[in-house]
Structure formats: C-alpha cells, structure tokens
KOLLUM-951071 format. One line per field, with one value per residue: residue in one letter; x, y, z of N, C-alpha, C, O, CB in turn. Coordinates in pm, 1 decimal, padded with zeros to 6 digits. Atoms other than C-alpha are relative to their C-alpha. Glycine has a CB too. Layout:
BEGIN
residuo A, ...
n_xx X, ...
n_yy Y, ...
n_zz Z, ...
ca_xx X, ...
ca_yy Y, ...
ca_zz Z, ...
c_xx X, ...
c_yy Y, ...
c_zz Z, ...
o_xx X, ...
o_yy Y, ...
o_zz Z, ...
cb_xx X, ...
cb_yy Y, ...
cb_zz Z, ...
//
This chain:
BEGIN
residuo X, X, X, X, X, X, X, X, X, X, X, X, X, X, X, X, X, X, X, X, X, X, X, X, X, X, X, X, X, X, X, X, X, X, X, X, X, X, X, X, X, X, X, X, X, X, X, X, X, X, X, X, X, X, X, X, X, X, X, X, X, X, X, X, X, X, X, X, X, X, X, X, X, X, X, X, X, X, X, X, X, X, X, X, X, X, X, X, X, X, X, X, X, X, X, X, X
n_xx -00074.2, -00101.1, 00018.4, -00053.1, -00101.6, 00053.2, -00167.2, 00050.6, -00069.9, -00012.2, -00067.2, -00196.6, -00117.4, -00105.1, -00115.3, -00101.9, -00128.8, -00071.0, -00089.8, 00187.1, 00022.3, 00130.6, 00165.3, 00078.7, 00191.8, -00001.1, 00138.0, 00101.2, 00131.4, 00016.9, -00068.8, -00089.8, -00005.3, -00074.7, -00046.3, -00110.5, -00057.8, -00092.9, 00014.1, 00047.1, 00135.6, -00020.9, 00112.8, 00140.1, 00034.9, 00008.4, 00105.5, 00098.9, -00026.3, -00002.7, 00189.5, 00061.2, 00016.8, 00043.5, 00165.3, 00095.2, 00086.7, 00127.4, 00089.5, 00007.3, 00003.3, 00032.4, -00063.6, 00038.9, -00097.8, 00086.6, 00046.4, -00174.3, 00035.2, -00022.1, -00214.9, -00027.3, -00010.7, -00160.0, -00147.9, 00022.8, 00042.5, -00067.7, -00109.2, -00054.7, -00034.0, -00158.6, 00028.9, 00082.3, 00084.2, 00033.3, 00180.0, -00056.8, 00128.1, 00019.5, 00144.6, 00059.3, 00027.6, -00026.6, -00121.9, 00195.7, -00032.4
n_yy -00120.7, 00027.5, 00095.3, -00091.9, 00034.5, -00003.5, -00017.9, -00043.6, -00106.5, 00029.5, -00135.0, 00099.3, -00150.5, -00013.8, 00005.8, 00104.5, 00043.6, -00130.9, -00034.2, 00096.0, 00168.5, 00116.1, -00063.9, 00091.1, -00020.8, 00097.9, -00053.3, 00059.7, 00014.6, 00130.5, 00074.3, 00041.9, -00068.7, -00150.8, 00061.6, -00146.7, -00087.6, -00055.9, -00087.9, 00005.7, 00085.2, 00163.7, -00007.5, -00048.2, 00128.2, 00120.4, -00030.6, 00056.4, 00173.5, 00056.1, -00011.1, 00073.4, 00143.1, 00026.3, 00036.9, 00061.6, 00107.1, 00009.6, 00027.4, 00150.9, 00107.1, -00022.1, -00044.2, -00171.6, -00130.1, -00082.1, -00164.0, -00010.4, -00073.8, -00135.6, -00012.7, -00001.8, 00075.8, 00027.6, -00028.8, 00028.2, 00090.0, 00216.1, 00027.3, 00016.7, -00167.3, 00013.8, 00080.8, -00100.3, 00058.0, -00014.4, 00092.8, 00030.8, 00040.9, 00162.3, 00095.4, 00083.9, 00099.2, 00175.7, 00009.8, 00031.7, 00109.3
n_zz -00123.7, -00104.8, -00184.4, -00140.8, -00097.5, -00117.9, -00050.5, -00102.1, -00046.0, -00075.4, -00025.5, 00047.0, -00067.9, 00113.1, -00083.3, 00131.6, -00091.5, -00050.9, 00119.1, 00160.6, 00080.5, -00074.1, 00002.4, -00044.5, 00067.5, -00137.0, 00009.4, -00118.0, 00002.4, 00100.4, -00064.5, 00124.6, 00047.6, -00088.7, 00081.8, -00014.9, 00142.2, 00094.6, 00067.4, 00006.0, 00089.4, 00016.7, -00121.2, -00014.3, 00101.2, -00082.4, -00113.9, 00043.1, 00019.3, -00089.5, -00083.7, 00117.8, -00043.1, -00075.6, 00042.1, 00051.5, -00156.9, -00095.5, 00086.0, 00049.1, -00159.5, -00093.4, -00101.9, -00019.6, -00006.7, -00110.5, 00102.2, -00068.9, -00173.3, 00036.7, -00044.9, -00094.7, -00115.8, 00097.6, -00035.3, -00088.2, -00046.7, 00057.4, -00101.5, 00106.1, -00036.8, 00070.2, 00156.2, 00098.4, 00071.8, 00156.3, 00043.2, 00012.8, 00047.8, 00068.8, 00149.9, -00112.8, 00039.9, 00058.7, 00158.1, 00181.5, 00104.5
ca_xx -01814.1, -01530.0, -01565.5, -01512.9, -01258.6, -01325.3, -01005.5, -00980.5, -00720.6, -00479.2, -00238.1, 00178.4, 00440.7, 00727.7, 01131.8, 01420.7, 01758.0, 01989.9, 02242.6, 01851.2, 01967.7, 01728.1, 01355.3, 01119.6, 00688.5, 00506.4, 00079.7, -00069.1, -00359.4, -00257.2, -00098.9, 00274.7, 00274.8, 00593.5, 00869.7, 01228.8, 01385.1, 01680.5, 01501.2, 01217.3, 00964.8, 01124.0, 00967.9, 00668.9, 00628.3, 00674.9, 00401.6, 00202.3, 00279.4, 00231.9, -00124.6, -00213.6, -00142.0, -00224.1, -00660.5, -00652.0, -00576.0, -00813.6, -01023.2, -00922.8, -00973.3, -01225.5, -01079.8, -01190.9, -01056.6, -01005.9, -01136.8, -00836.3, -00748.2, -00712.5, -00344.8, -00419.1, -00436.1, -00081.5, 00136.9, -00110.5, -00159.5, 00029.5, 00398.7, 00483.1, 00589.3, 00879.8, 00745.0, 00707.2, 00345.0, 00185.0, -00184.9, -00131.0, -00417.0, -00525.7, -00772.5, -00994.0, -01168.8, -01195.9, -00986.8, -01229.0, -01165.2
ca_yy 00194.0, 00164.1, -00098.7, 00159.0, 00059.6, 00017.0, 00186.0, 00292.8, 00568.6, 00376.0, 00594.9, 00448.6, 00565.1, 00613.7, 00575.7, 00580.3, 00505.0, 00850.2, 00784.2, 00707.7, 00361.6, 00200.5, 00270.7, 00135.8, 00143.4, -00012.8, -00013.0, -00071.5, -00125.7, -00439.8, -00656.9, -00771.8, -00493.1, -00367.4, -00369.5, -00181.4, -00027.2, 00087.3, 00384.4, 00523.4, 00474.9, 00100.3, 00093.9, 00276.9, 00027.8, -00244.3, -00126.5, -00154.0, -00510.6, -00588.8, -00451.1, -00575.5, -00958.7, -00877.7, -00804.3, -01084.0, -01313.1, -01183.5, -01193.6, -01598.8, -01679.5, -01483.8, -01273.4, -00890.6, -00599.6, -00406.4, 00013.6, 00211.9, 00426.8, 00809.3, 00936.2, 01047.3, 00712.6, 00608.5, 00845.0, 00881.8, 00484.6, 00204.7, 00372.4, 00530.4, 00929.1, 01039.5, 00851.3, 01051.8, 00966.1, 00931.0, 00778.3, 00507.5, 00447.1, 00080.8, -00147.7, -00326.7, -00505.8, -00889.3, -01036.5, -01052.7, -01406.2
ca_zz -02248.1, -02012.2, -01669.9, -01370.4, -01184.2, -00806.7, -00610.4, -00293.1, -00160.1, 00107.2, 00352.8, 00260.6, 00524.3, 00297.1, 00486.5, 00255.3, 00455.2, 00550.4, 00211.9, -00078.8, -00125.8, 00048.8, 00004.5, 00208.5, 00126.3, 00428.4, 00368.8, 00729.5, 00663.3, 00458.1, 00676.6, 00520.7, 00286.8, 00322.1, 00052.6, -00016.2, -00323.9, -00505.9, -00558.9, -00442.5, -00771.9, -00798.9, -00439.8, -00527.0, -00822.6, -00569.0, -00350.0, -00578.3, -00711.4, -00375.9, -00248.9, -00585.9, -00495.5, -00172.2, -00275.2, -00531.3, -00213.3, -00024.7, -00296.2, -00405.5, 00018.0, 00089.0, 00286.7, 00447.5, 00256.9, 00574.6, 00456.8, 00489.4, 00809.8, 00798.1, 00789.6, 01100.4, 01293.5, 01039.1, 01238.4, 01571.9, 01653.6, 01402.6, 01526.5, 01184.6, 01342.3, 01135.0, 00819.3, 00536.7, 00437.6, 00110.9, -00038.7, -00204.3, -00515.9, -00510.8, -00760.8, -00498.4, -00789.2, -00803.6, -01063.9, -01420.3, -01598.0
c_xx 00077.1, -00070.1, 00133.1, 00082.7, -00036.6, 00110.6, -00040.5, 00228.8, 00051.6, 00127.3, 00110.6, 00068.8, 00143.4, 00147.1, 00091.6, 00095.3, 00110.5, 00084.2, -00108.9, 00063.9, -00048.0, -00084.3, -00026.4, -00192.4, -00044.0, -00186.2, -00012.0, -00088.1, -00016.6, 00113.1, 00143.5, 00027.6, 00136.9, 00128.7, 00093.6, 00050.0, 00126.4, -00030.0, -00164.2, -00088.8, 00059.2, -00097.9, -00178.0, -00020.9, -00053.4, -00124.6, -00130.7, -00024.9, -00074.6, -00133.3, -00108.8, -00015.1, -00071.7, -00220.8, -00014.5, 00017.2, -00115.9, -00111.4, -00063.0, -00034.3, -00114.0, 00012.3, -00001.1, 00096.2, 00010.5, 00008.0, 00139.8, -00014.2, 00003.4, 00159.8, 00023.0, 00057.3, 00151.8, 00042.2, -00034.2, 00067.6, 00118.6, 00184.0, 00063.6, -00015.4, 00101.9, -00040.0, -00005.6, -00113.7, -00102.3, -00179.2, 00051.0, -00112.0, -00001.9, -00100.0, -00021.6, -00078.1, -00010.3, 00073.5, -00101.6, 00118.0, -00041.5
c_yy -00092.9, -00064.1, 00116.2, -00153.3, 00040.1, 00021.0, 00081.2, 00109.3, -00062.3, 00109.9, -00173.1, 00059.5, -00057.4, 00043.6, -00016.0, 00025.3, 00157.8, 00039.4, 00009.8, -00066.5, -00073.9, 00048.3, -00076.7, 00008.4, -00119.9, 00085.3, -00054.4, -00085.0, -00158.6, -00096.0, -00075.1, 00081.6, 00089.7, -00038.4, 00101.0, 00020.6, 00021.8, 00115.2, 00087.8, -00024.4, -00085.1, -00037.0, 00011.9, -00132.4, -00191.2, -00027.6, -00076.3, -00113.8, -00115.3, 00065.8, -00074.8, -00129.8, -00042.7, -00019.8, -00075.4, -00125.6, 00005.9, -00032.1, -00186.7, -00082.3, 00121.5, 00106.0, 00139.5, 00068.7, 00110.8, 00197.6, 00111.8, 00143.0, 00103.8, -00041.3, 00044.0, -00111.1, -00034.5, 00030.0, -00003.4, -00215.7, -00100.1, 00072.6, 00059.0, 00204.4, 00011.4, -00030.4, 00120.7, -00100.1, 00053.9, -00095.1, -00094.3, -00048.1, -00155.8, -00102.4, -00055.8, -00072.1, -00131.6, 00010.8, -00003.5, -00158.6, -00076.3
c_zz 00077.8, 00084.1, 00045.6, 00044.8, 00165.5, 00072.9, 00109.3, 00032.8, 00214.9, 00048.4, -00024.8, 00081.2, -00083.6, 00141.6, -00067.5, 00142.3, -00073.4, -00103.3, -00149.2, -00002.1, 00002.5, 00037.6, 00059.2, 00020.9, 00173.4, -00016.2, 00131.5, 00013.2, -00067.0, 00047.5, -00096.2, -00141.1, -00045.4, -00118.1, -00033.3, -00119.1, 00001.9, 00019.7, 00003.1, -00091.5, -00046.9, 00148.9, -00017.7, -00035.2, 00048.6, 00069.0, -00041.7, -00088.2, 00135.2, 00075.7, -00094.5, 00043.2, 00174.6, -00026.7, -00073.5, 00088.4, 00067.5, -00056.6, 00010.4, 00170.6, 00038.4, 00057.2, 00003.7, -00093.8, 00106.1, -00063.9, 00050.1, 00085.2, -00047.7, 00040.3, 00131.0, 00100.7, -00042.2, 00101.1, 00182.3, 00076.6, -00062.9, 00051.9, -00143.7, -00002.4, -00054.0, -00132.9, -00081.5, -00073.4, -00077.8, -00031.3, -00115.3, -00138.8, -00036.3, -00027.7, 00142.4, -00067.1, 00033.0, -00125.8, -00100.9, -00019.2, 00097.9
o_xx 00059.0, -00187.8, 00249.1, 00072.4, -00084.3, 00185.9, -00142.9, 00342.5, -00012.9, 00177.0, 00100.4, 00079.6, 00184.4, 00127.8, 00114.0, 00063.1, 00126.4, 00107.6, -00062.4, 00114.6, -00049.5, -00082.3, 00033.2, -00226.0, 00016.5, -00216.1, 00017.1, -00095.3, -00117.5, 00213.9, 00123.6, 00090.3, 00147.1, 00136.9, 00064.9, 00001.4, 00177.3, 00070.6, -00218.0, -00167.0, 00057.5, -00212.2, -00273.8, -00044.4, -00125.2, -00175.5, -00209.2, -00138.8, -00124.6, -00174.4, -00216.4, -00128.3, -00123.9, -00285.2, -00135.7, -00067.9, -00198.2, -00198.1, -00168.5, -00042.9, -00090.0, -00100.5, 00047.4, 00217.4, -00077.3, 00094.0, 00219.1, -00107.7, -00001.4, 00231.8, 00135.7, 00148.2, 00234.9, 00071.8, 00051.3, 00165.6, 00185.4, 00242.9, 00159.5, -00075.9, 00185.4, 00007.7, -00056.2, -00090.4, -00156.1, -00244.8, 00143.0, -00167.9, 00053.4, -00177.4, 00063.9, -00122.1, 00106.7, 00106.2, -00222.4, 00236.6, -00043.8
o_yy -00213.5, -00031.1, 00144.1, -00275.6, 00150.8, -00076.0, 00149.0, 00087.3, -00039.7, 00193.4, -00295.7, 00182.0, -00172.4, 00117.0, -00128.1, 00082.2, 00191.6, 00159.1, 00004.3, -00029.6, -00172.4, 00127.1, -00184.4, 00067.5, -00200.2, 00204.1, -00173.9, -00184.3, -00228.3, -00119.0, -00123.8, 00012.8, 00210.7, -00157.8, 00220.5, -00068.9, 00001.8, 00177.9, 00099.6, -00112.7, -00067.5, -00082.7, -00054.0, -00229.5, -00283.0, -00138.2, -00160.9, -00127.4, -00227.6, 00016.5, -00129.7, -00157.1, -00145.8, -00124.0, -00087.1, -00213.8, -00081.3, -00099.0, -00238.5, -00203.0, 00170.4, 00153.3, 00205.0, 00048.8, 00196.9, 00244.1, 00105.3, 00222.6, 00103.2, -00123.7, 00032.9, -00091.3, -00018.2, -00063.4, -00044.0, -00232.4, -00184.7, -00006.9, -00008.8, 00279.3, -00077.6, 00040.4, 00226.8, -00199.4, 00164.0, -00174.2, -00048.2, -00150.0, -00215.8, -00138.1, -00064.4, -00162.0, -00154.4, 00097.1, -00024.8, -00171.7, -00198.6
o_zz 00094.5, 00098.2, 00015.3, 00035.3, 00190.5, 00081.2, 00117.5, -00008.9, 00317.3, -00027.3, -00024.5, 00076.6, -00100.0, 00238.5, -00113.1, 00246.7, -00190.7, -00120.2, -00263.0, -00108.0, -00071.4, 00132.1, 00056.6, 00123.5, 00244.5, -00004.6, 00137.1, 00085.5, -00078.0, -00019.3, -00207.5, -00221.7, -00065.8, -00146.9, -00026.3, -00188.1, 00112.2, 00053.0, -00107.0, -00056.2, -00168.8, 00145.1, 00022.8, 00036.8, 00008.8, 00087.6, 00001.1, -00132.8, 00128.7, 00180.7, -00071.0, 00083.2, 00217.0, -00013.9, -00091.3, 00100.4, 00095.4, -00000.5, 00047.0, 00192.7, 00148.8, 00071.1, -00088.6, -00084.4, 00112.1, -00138.7, 00144.1, 00093.4, -00170.7, 00096.7, 00179.3, 00181.4, 00047.2, 00175.6, 00260.9, 00149.3, -00003.5, 00125.2, -00180.4, -00079.1, -00037.8, -00221.6, -00044.9, -00142.4, -00066.5, 00036.6, -00182.8, -00098.2, -00128.5, 00061.1, 00230.5, 00004.6, 00063.5, -00207.3, -00091.5, 00010.8, 00084.1
cb_xx -00121.3, 00069.6, 00067.6, -00164.3, 00133.6, -00077.1, 00129.4, -00095.7, -00138.2, -00005.3, -00027.8, 00105.1, 00039.6, -00059.9, 00005.9, 00073.7, 00078.9, 00085.3, 00132.9, -00079.8, 00050.3, 00017.7, -00100.5, 00072.7, -00059.1, 00160.1, -00109.8, -00063.8, -00069.3, 00021.6, -00108.4, -00057.7, -00077.6, 00056.8, -00084.4, 00139.3, -00054.5, -00001.0, 00044.7, 00019.2, -00088.1, 00210.3, 00041.4, -00069.4, 00158.0, 00097.8, -00032.5, -00043.1, 00204.9, 00132.6, -00079.3, 00081.1, 00164.0, 00081.7, -00083.4, 00006.1, 00061.0, -00033.1, 00078.6, 00187.8, 00196.8, 00025.2, 00118.5, 00027.6, -00026.2, 00104.3, -00216.5, 00159.0, 00103.5, -00096.8, 00111.5, -00078.0, -00118.0, 00067.3, 00071.1, -00147.9, -00148.4, -00019.8, 00039.6, -00087.3, 00019.3, 00113.6, -00161.6, 00115.1, -00041.2, 00167.3, -00168.4, 00071.6, -00037.0, 00057.9, 00057.5, -00071.7, 00039.6, -00157.3, 00121.7, -00010.7, 00149.6
cb_yy 00096.8, 00111.3, -00264.9, 00081.1, 00077.3, -00107.9, 00084.7, -00180.2, 00167.8, -00128.8, 00144.0, 00023.4, 00002.8, 00168.0, -00084.4, 00084.4, -00224.0, -00014.5, -00139.5, 00043.7, -00078.5, -00084.3, 00020.5, -00016.0, -00134.5, 00046.8, -00046.7, 00064.9, 00128.6, 00039.3, -00094.3, -00121.7, 00027.2, -00011.4, -00054.0, -00009.0, 00143.5, -00036.5, -00062.4, 00031.8, 00065.6, -00064.4, 00135.3, 00129.7, -00010.7, 00003.0, 00171.2, 00073.9, -00024.0, 00003.3, 00204.3, 00002.7, -00057.3, 00099.8, 00087.1, -00010.9, 00007.8, 00115.9, 00048.3, -00058.3, -00021.3, -00062.3, -00048.3, 00070.6, 00073.9, -00033.1, 00102.5, 00020.8, -00007.9, 00138.6, 00141.4, 00045.5, -00129.4, 00086.4, 00182.4, 00055.7, -00013.6, -00080.0, -00176.5, -00130.1, 00056.3, -00130.6, -00102.6, 00081.2, -00066.7, -00097.5, 00132.1, -00045.9, 00087.6, -00073.8, -00162.9, 00065.8, 00007.2, -00100.0, -00168.9, 00214.4, -00027.5
cb_zz 00122.5, 00062.9, 00018.5, 00147.5, -00050.5, 00036.4, -00113.6, 00130.6, -00032.7, -00012.9, 00182.6, -00178.6, 00248.8, -00155.7, 00091.4, -00224.8, -00054.9, 00132.6, -00013.9, -00198.4, -00009.6, 00115.6, -00117.1, 00119.9, -00271.4, 00192.4, -00123.9, 00040.5, -00085.2, -00178.1, 00056.6, -00043.9, 00049.5, 00244.0, -00089.4, 00102.3, -00024.5, -00136.6, -00116.9, 00042.3, -00122.1, 00007.9, 00078.5, -00086.8, -00082.7, 00095.5, 00017.0, -00034.3, 00008.9, 00052.5, 00009.0, -00130.1, -00014.4, 00086.2, -00053.8, -00152.9, 00128.1, 00067.2, -00141.6, -00093.6, 00143.4, 00043.7, 00004.0, 00173.6, -00108.7, 00200.9, 00078.7, -00153.0, 00147.0, 00088.9, -00098.7, 00017.6, 00023.6, -00145.0, -00081.4, -00031.1, -00026.5, -00321.0, 00087.5, -00122.7, 00147.2, 00063.3, -00021.7, -00130.7, 00062.4, -00105.4, -00088.8, 00103.8, -00123.4, 00058.8, -00197.1, 00113.7, -00055.6, -00042.4, -00027.0, -00295.4, -00071.4
//
C-alpha cells in the first residue's frame, strides 16, 4: 500500500519583468523562499526546490513550519498587491530515512 504524503497549499506571489525575461516567485509564509528564473516553468521548479529545502531544514532544526496564510492576507497584509497570486503544493512530511 502506498504511503500517503502530507501536503499543504501555500500561496505564492509571481512577478514577471516587462519583457518576460525574468520571473520571480515568493512564498511569503516561508521566509527566504524567493527565487528567480528565465521562464515561469523554470522559476516554478526552483520554487518547489526552495520550499522543499526550507521544510527539510525546519525538520532538521526542529523549527515550526508555519501554516499557509489565506490568499487575502498575502494581498492585503504582505505587500503583494498587483502580483499574480497562485497556490504552490508543498510536501511537509519529515524526510524519510
């Protein structure tokens, strides 16, 4: 029987440069998860890697993993008004092994 994986949907803010040559994704709930790339898809993959690293480090150092904020908080209180807001599925289980 496959093991279930515990995931959470975190809001992320997406910004692209005017000429579409630089993309940036920020996961506001996870301090430091802020990546840039040449395309949206590359930047999204970098965001997945950054969040996985953040979660692994939190488990290793026994730091609390914050719950995802409501999308409305990201717009209203976190300063991302005008950014494209999306959800990023993040695995929050501790590493196996």
